[in-house]
KOLRO-596224 format. One line per 3 residues: number of its first residue (from 1); their letters; for each residue x, y, z of C-alpha. Coordinates in Angstrom, 1 decimal. Example, Ala and Ser with C-alpha at 12.3 -4.5 7.8 and 13.67 -1.06 7.14 Angstrom:
% KOLRO-596224
1 = as = 12.3:-4.5:7.8  13.7:-1.1:7.1
% end
This chain:
% KOLRO-596224
1 = xxx = 15.2:60.6:-39.9  15.2:62.8:-36.9  18.1:62.3:-34.6
4 = xxx = 17.5:61.3:-30.9  18.9:64.7:-29.8  16.5:66.6:-32.0
7 = xxx = 13.6:64.4:-31.0  14.3:65.0:-27.3  14.6:68.7:-27.8
10 = xxx = 11.3:68.9:-29.7  9.6:66.8:-27.0  10.8:69.0:-24.2
13 = xxx = 9.7:72.2:-26.0  6.2:70.6:-26.7  5.8:69.6:-23.1
16 = xxx = 6.7:73.1:-21.9  4.2:74.7:-24.3  1.5:72.3:-23.3
19 = xxx = 2.2:72.8:-19.6  2.2:76.6:-20.0  -1.1:76.5:-22.0
22 = xxx = -2.7:74.2:-19.4  -1.6:76.5:-16.6  -2.8:79.6:-18.4
25 = xxx = -6.2:78.0:-19.1  -6.6:76.7:-15.6  -5.7:79.9:-13.9
28 = xxx = -7.9:81.9:-16.2  -11.1:80.2:-14.9  -11.3:81.9:-11.5
31 = xxx = -12.7:85.5:-11.5  -10.9:88.2:-9.6  -12.4:88.8:-6.1
34 = xxx = -13.5:85.2:-5.7  -10.5:84.3:-3.7  -8.1:86.1:-1.3
37 = xxx = -5.6:86.2:-4.2  -6.1:87.0:-7.8  -6.0:84.0:-10.2
40 = xxx = -7.0:85.8:-13.4  -10.2:86.3:-15.3  -12.9:83.7:-15.9
43 = xxx = -14.6:83.4:-19.2  -18.1:82.8:-17.9  -20.4:80.6:-19.8
46 = xxx = -19.4:78.5:-22.7  -19.9:74.7:-23.0  -18.1:72.7:-20.3
49 = xxx = -17.3:70.1:-23.1  -16.8:72.3:-26.2  -15.6:69.6:-28.5
52 = xxx = -18.3:67.0:-27.8  -21.0:66.7:-30.5  -23.6:64.8:-28.4
55 = xxx = -27.3:65.5:-28.1  -27.9:62.4:-25.8  -25.7:61.3:-23.0
58 = xxx = -24.6:62.0:-19.5  -22.0:63.9:-17.6  -19.8:62.7:-14.8
61 = xxx = -18.1:65.3:-12.6  -15.3:64.5:-10.1  -14.5:67.3:-7.7
64 = xxx = -11.2:67.6:-5.9  -11.0:69.9:-2.9  -8.1:72.3:-2.8
67 = xxx = -5.9:73.0:0.3  -7.3:75.9:2.5  -10.7:75.6:0.8
70 = xxx = -12.6:72.9:2.7  -16.1:72.7:1.2  -19.1:72.3:3.5
73 = xxx = -21.5:71.9:0.5  -20.8:71.0:-3.1  -23.8:70.6:-5.4
76 = xxx = -24.9:71.1:-8.9  -28.0:71.6:-11.1  -28.6:70.7:-14.7
79 = xxx = -31.3:72.4:-16.8  -32.1:72.3:-20.5  -34.3:74.5:-22.7
82 = xxx = -35.5:73.8:-26.3  -38.3:74.0:-28.7  -41.5:71.9:-28.6
85 = xxx = -43.3:72.9:-31.8  -43.3:76.7:-31.6  -43.2:76.7:-27.8
88 = xxx = -40.1:76.9:-25.6  -40.0:74.4:-22.8  -37.4:74.0:-20.0
91 = xxx = -36.6:71.6:-17.2  -34.2:71.8:-14.2  -33.2:69.4:-11.4
94 = xxx = -30.3:68.9:-9.0  -27.7:66.5:-10.2  -27.4:63.0:-8.7
97 = xxx = -24.6:62.8:-6.1  -22.5:59.8:-5.2  -21.6:60.7:-1.5
100 = xxx = -19.7:57.4:-1.0  -19.0:56.7:2.6  -20.0:60.2:3.7
103 = xxx = -23.7:59.3:3.2  -25.0:58.6:6.7  -28.7:59.4:6.5
106 = xxx = -31.5:59.0:4.1  -32.0:62.7:4.0  -28.5:63.3:2.8
109 = xxx = -29.2:61.0:-0.2  -32.5:62.8:-1.0  -32.0:66.4:0.0
112 = xxx = -34.7:67.8:-2.3  -37.3:65.5:-1.0  -36.8:66.1:2.7
115 = xxx = -37.0:69.1:5.0  -33.7:70.4:6.5  -32.1:73.2:8.5
118 = xxx = -30.4:75.1:5.7  -31.9:75.9:2.3  -29.7:76.5:-0.8
121 = xxx = -30.9:77.9:-4.1  -29.6:79.1:-7.4  -30.6:82.5:-8.7
124 = xxx = -30.3:84.2:-12.1  -31.3:87.8:-12.8  -29.4:88.2:-16.0
127 = xxx = -30.6:88.3:-19.6  -34.3:88.9:-18.9  -34.6:86.3:-16.1
130 = xxx = -36.3:86.7:-12.7  -36.0:84.4:-9.7  -38.6:83.5:-7.2
133 = xxx = -37.6:81.6:-4.0  -40.2:80.3:-1.7  -39.3:79.4:1.9
136 = xxx = -41.6:77.4:4.2  -41.5:76.7:7.9  -43.2:73.3:8.2
139 = xxx = -43.1:73.2:12.0  -46.3:73.8:14.0  -46.7:77.0:16.0
142 = xxx = -44.9:77.3:19.3  -45.6:79.8:22.1  -43.4:81.5:24.6
145 = xxx = -44.1:80.1:28.1  -45.7:82.4:30.7  -47.1:85.0:28.3
148 = xxx = -50.8:85.9:28.7  -52.3:86.1:26.2  -50.0:83.5:24.5
151 = xxx = -47.2:85.1:22.4  -46.0:83.0:19.4  -42.3:82.3:19.2
154 = xxx = -40.8:83.2:15.9  -38.0:81.6:14.0  -35.1:83.9:13.0
157 = xxx = -33.4:83.2:9.7  -30.3:84.8:8.1  -30.5:85.1:4.3
160 = xxx = -27.2:85.4:2.4  -27.0:86.2:-1.4  -23.7:85.3:-3.0
163 = xxx = -22.9:86.6:-6.5  -21.2:85.0:-9.5  -17.8:86.2:-8.3
166 = xxx = -18.4:84.4:-5.0  -18.6:87.7:-3.1  -21.6:88.6:-0.9
169 = xxx = -24.2:90.7:-2.7  -26.5:91.3:0.3  -27.5:89.7:3.6
172 = xxx = -30.5:90.3:5.9  -32.5:88.7:8.7  -36.1:87.6:8.5
175 = xxx = -38.7:86.0:10.8  -41.1:83.1:10.3  -43.9:81.8:12.5
178 = xxx = -45.1:78.2:12.5  -46.6:77.0:9.2  -45.4:80.2:7.6
181 = xxx = -44.4:80.5:4.0  -43.1:83.4:1.9  -41.9:84.0:-1.6
184 = xxx = -38.8:86.2:-2.3  -39.2:87.9:-5.6  -35.6:89.0:-6.3
187 = xxx = -36.7:91.7:-8.8  -39.2:93.1:-6.2  -37.5:92.1:-3.0
190 = xxx = -39.4:92.1:0.3  -38.7:90.1:3.5  -41.4:88.0:5.2
193 = xxx = -41.5:90.6:8.0  -42.4:93.3:5.5  -39.0:95.0:5.3
196 = xxx = -38.0:96.2:1.8  -34.8:94.6:0.6  -32.8:96.2:-2.3
199 = xxx = -33.9:94.6:-5.6  -31.4:92.4:-7.4  -31.8:93.4:-11.1
202 = xxx = -28.8:91.8:-12.6  -26.2:89.0:-12.0  -26.5:85.5:-10.8
205 = xxx = -25.2:83.2:-8.0  -26.7:81.4:-5.1  -28.8:82.0:-1.9
208 = xxx = -28.4:80.4:1.5  -31.1:80.5:4.2  -29.9:79.6:7.7
211 = xxx = -31.9:79.5:11.0  -30.1:81.5:13.7  -30.5:82.1:17.5
214 = xxx = -31.4:85.7:16.9  -30.8:88.3:14.1  -28.7:90.3:16.5
217 = xxx = -25.1:90.0:15.4  -23.9:88.7:18.7  -26.6:86.0:18.6
220 = xxx = -26.4:85.0:15.0  -25.2:81.5:15.5  -26.7:78.8:13.3
223 = xxx = -29.1:76.4:15.1  -30.3:72.9:14.5  -33.8:73.2:13.0
226 = xxx = -34.7:70.5:10.4  -38.1:71.9:9.5  -37.5:74.1:6.4
229 = xxx = -38.4:73.4:2.8  -38.5:75.6:-0.3  -38.9:75.9:-4.0
232 = xxx = -37.2:77.8:-6.8  -39.1:79.2:-9.9  -37.1:81.0:-12.5
235 = xxx = -38.9:82.8:-15.3  -37.1:83.6:-18.6  -38.0:86.3:-21.1
238 = xxx = -38.4:83.6:-23.7  -41.4:82.6:-21.7  -40.4:79.3:-20.2
241 = xxx = -40.0:78.4:-16.5  -37.5:76.4:-14.5  -38.9:74.9:-11.3
244 = xxx = -37.2:72.7:-8.6  -37.2:72.2:-4.9  -34.5:73.9:-2.9
247 = xxx = -31.6:71.9:-1.5  -32.5:71.1:2.1  -29.3:70.5:4.1
250 = xxx = -29.6:68.6:7.3  -27.9:69.4:10.6  -27.2:67.2:13.7
253 = xxx = -26.5:67.7:17.4  -23.6:65.9:19.0  -25.5:64.9:22.1
256 = xxx = -29.1:64.8:23.1  -31.7:67.0:21.6  -31.8:65.9:17.9
259 = xxx = -35.6:66.3:18.1  -36.3:68.5:21.1  -39.4:70.6:21.9
262 = xxx = -37.7:74.0:22.1  -37.5:76.2:19.0  -33.7:76.2:18.6
265 = xxx = -33.3:72.5:18.3  -31.4:72.0:21.5  -28.0:72.9:20.1
268 = xxx = -26.0:75.7:18.6  -24.2:74.6:15.5  -20.4:74.8:15.7
271 = xxx = -20.5:74.3:19.5  -22.8:71.4:20.0  -23.6:70.3:16.5
274 = xxx = -22.9:70.9:12.8  -24.3:70.8:9.3  -23.9:67.7:7.3
277 = xxx = -20.9:67.9:5.0  -22.0:67.4:1.4  -18.8:66.5:-0.5
280 = xxx = -19.8:64.1:-3.3  -17.2:61.8:-4.8  -19.0:62.4:-8.1
283 = xxx = -22.0:64.3:-9.6  -24.0:63.0:-12.6  -26.3:64.8:-15.0
286 = xxx = -28.2:63.2:-17.9  -29.2:65.2:-21.0  -31.0:64.7:-24.3
289 = xxx = -33.0:66.7:-26.8  -36.6:66.2:-28.0  -37.2:64.3:-31.3
292 = xxx = -36.7:66.6:-34.3  -34.4:69.0:-32.5  -30.7:69.2:-33.2
295 = xxx = -29.8:71.9:-30.7  -30.9:73.2:-27.3  -29.8:75.5:-24.5
298 = xxx = -28.5:74.4:-21.1  -27.6:75.6:-17.6  -25.0:73.6:-15.7
301 = xxx = -24.8:75.3:-12.3  -22.2:74.5:-9.6  -22.4:75.8:-6.0
304 = xxx = -19.6:75.4:-3.5  -19.3:77.1:-0.1  -17.9:76.4:3.4
307 = xxx = -19.3:77.1:6.8  -17.7:79.6:9.2  -19.6:79.0:12.4
310 = xxx = -18.1:81.8:14.5  -17.6:84.4:11.7  -14.3:86.0:10.8
313 = xxx = -14.1:87.6:14.3  -15.3:85.3:17.1  -18.8:86.2:18.0
316 = xxx = -19.8:87.5:14.6  -22.1:84.5:14.1  -22.5:82.1:11.2
319 = xxx = -21.1:83.1:7.8  -21.1:81.5:4.3  -17.7:81.6:2.7
322 = xxx = -16.7:80.6:-0.9  -15.5:77.1:-1.4  -13.3:76.0:-4.3
325 = xxx = -13.0:72.7:-6.1  -11.1:71.5:-9.1  -13.7:69.9:-11.4
328 = xxx = -12.9:67.1:-13.8  -15.6:66.4:-16.4  -16.2:63.3:-18.5
331 = xxx = -19.0:63.2:-21.0  -20.5:59.9:-22.4  -22.6:59.5:-25.5
334 = xxx = -25.5:57.0:-25.9  -23.0:54.4:-27.2  -21.0:54.6:-23.9
337 = xxx = -17.9:56.3:-25.4  -16.3:58.8:-23.0  -14.6:62.0:-23.7
340 = xxx = -12.6:64.0:-21.1  -13.2:67.8:-20.9  -11.0:70.7:-19.8
343 = xxx = -10.4:71.0:-16.0  -12.3:73.8:-14.2  -11.8:75.5:-10.9
346 = xxx = -15.2:76.4:-9.6  -16.7:78.2:-6.6  -19.9:79.3:-8.5
349 = xxx = -20.2:78.5:-12.2  -22.8:78.2:-14.9  -22.0:76.5:-18.3
352 = xxx = -23.5:74.9:-21.3  -23.0:71.2:-22.0  -21.4:70.8:-25.4
355 = xxx = -21.3:72.0:-29.0  -25.0:71.4:-29.9  -26.4:72.1:-26.4
358 = xxx = -25.1:75.6:-25.8  -25.4:77.9:-22.8  -29.0:79.0:-22.4
361 = xxx = -28.2:82.6:-23.2  -26.8:81.6:-26.6  -29.8:79.4:-27.5
364 = xxx = -32.1:81.0:-30.1  -35.6:79.5:-30.0  -37.4:78.8:-33.3
367 = xxx = -40.2:81.2:-33.9  -43.2:80.6:-36.2  -43.1:82.3:-39.6
370 = xxx = -46.0:84.8:-39.7  -48.8:84.0:-42.2  -49.3:87.0:-44.5
373 = xxx = -52.7:88.6:-44.3  -54.3:89.4:-47.6  -55.9:92.8:-47.6
376 = xxx = -58.4:93.6:-50.4  -57.2:96.4:-52.7  -59.3:99.6:-53.1
379 = xxx = -60.4:98.5:-56.6  -61.8:95.2:-55.6  -65.5:95.1:-56.4
382 = xxx = -67.9:95.0:-53.6  -71.0:92.9:-53.9  -74.2:94.8:-54.8
385 = xxx = -77.8:94.2:-54.1  -79.2:91.5:-56.5  -81.9:92.8:-58.8
388 = xxx = -84.8:90.4:-59.5  -84.8:89.0:-63.0  -87.9:90.3:-64.9
391 = xxx = -90.5:87.8:-66.0  -92.4:87.8:-69.2  -91.5:88.4:-72.8
394 = xxx = -87.9:88.6:-73.8  -86.5:87.4:-70.6  -83.8:84.7:-70.5
397 = xxx = -81.5:83.1:-68.1  -78.6:85.1:-69.6  -79.8:88.5:-68.5
400 = xxx = -77.3:90.5:-66.4  -78.7:92.3:-63.5  -76.3:93.8:-60.9
403 = xxx = -74.7:97.1:-59.7  -73.1:99.4:-62.4  -69.6:98.2:-61.5
406 = xxx = -70.6:94.5:-61.8  -72.4:95.3:-65.1  -69.3:96.9:-66.7
409 = xxx = -67.1:94.0:-65.5  -69.5:91.5:-66.9  -69.8:93.2:-70.3
412 = xxx = -66.0:93.4:-70.5  -65.8:89.6:-69.7  -68.2:89.0:-72.6
415 = xxx = -66.6:91.4:-75.2  -62.9:90.9:-74.6  -62.8:87.3:-75.8
418 = xxx = -64.4:88.5:-79.1  -61.5:90.9:-80.0  -59.3:88.2:-81.6
421 = xxx = -62.3:86.9:-83.6  -63.2:90.4:-84.9  -59.5:90.9:-85.8
424 = xxx = -59.4:87.7:-87.8  -62.6:88.6:-89.7  -61.1:92.0:-90.5
427 = xxx = -57.8:90.6:-91.9  -59.8:88.2:-94.2  -61.9:91.0:-95.5
430 = xxx = -58.8:93.0:-96.5  -57.3:90.0:-98.3  -60.5:89.5:-100.4
433 = xxx = -60.5:93.2:-101.5  -56.9:92.9:-102.7  -57.7:89.9:-104.7
% end
């Protein structure tokens, strides 16, 4: 038997090794450049629950905000791609959110079915993908008072693109009139006002569209304007599409002017109003594969950022800054058995689900086996022109009339079966002579 001293020593060593391994794994999940300090290297991709064998079930995510990283918005999407016959099909939607006591309005509970002030979208330009983001101003046209002829008042928006390392890729200002809509093709990037934006040909992350007072830096404060809606379409080189409404985040004014007549909503956010804080207690995502499939691809996408209303330097205007959450994942199968998965630290992240539902980039669609085409060989006889059968004496239904090639082939077919018979007759004749 092991003595108590030895047992205690072994237990302490095991606890130290486990703690070191956990710390190394946890620290290694945040990429350099994502935060003001370096926490190591993130292995992007991979299943979020690598040991789970489920093809049907649901995921439960519990996020914990970390000190110094207050999150203004924390949201997630779940998408799967698989074979349907010999076609590849995909589906994507925002995860269900349990906002708990923070849910104050109907729009907060259904952000993809309502219009809002700020639009949030995922994008992915990696591995043969291209992203299209449509933005629509649903408000009617408004005109600047006192102008003859009337001059339409335009809405200024600030577009921020954040990469997978949670650093800004690009930002630009754009303008929308009433009832205006525009599609941003990230692979061939143009603003609604016609300006050419540098194309984004690789990488992934998220996009935030925010109405502002003016595109001038000194006037780039976010404003209350709950009239924007949008849609994401993502095309993959395997020829399937993801499509989903954009996340429409609401804003509120502290005093009067929640629904005013002027364009800027009656309040500047940060001073007289603010965006709704979206900090769910839990996120949920359901998954399954089609009958007959035992594997699929998946995209679990997490987006976390915080609002800096006055910029880094006061007067800079509204900025989007990375948020950071510790994400605990539990996976349940169809028989209600839970399994805890490794802890993740996430600002932006994209993962697969489990062992059979791998990251979409690792999924290999089934392709049909090509049916061989039989090509006639050069010696294959070609049909000739039929020759009428002669009538009169000597004619019979066994007469052969065709092209020379057919005639030779037909004679061979008649004579070849007679060779064994002739050979047998010859052998018998030799025997009789010997006798």
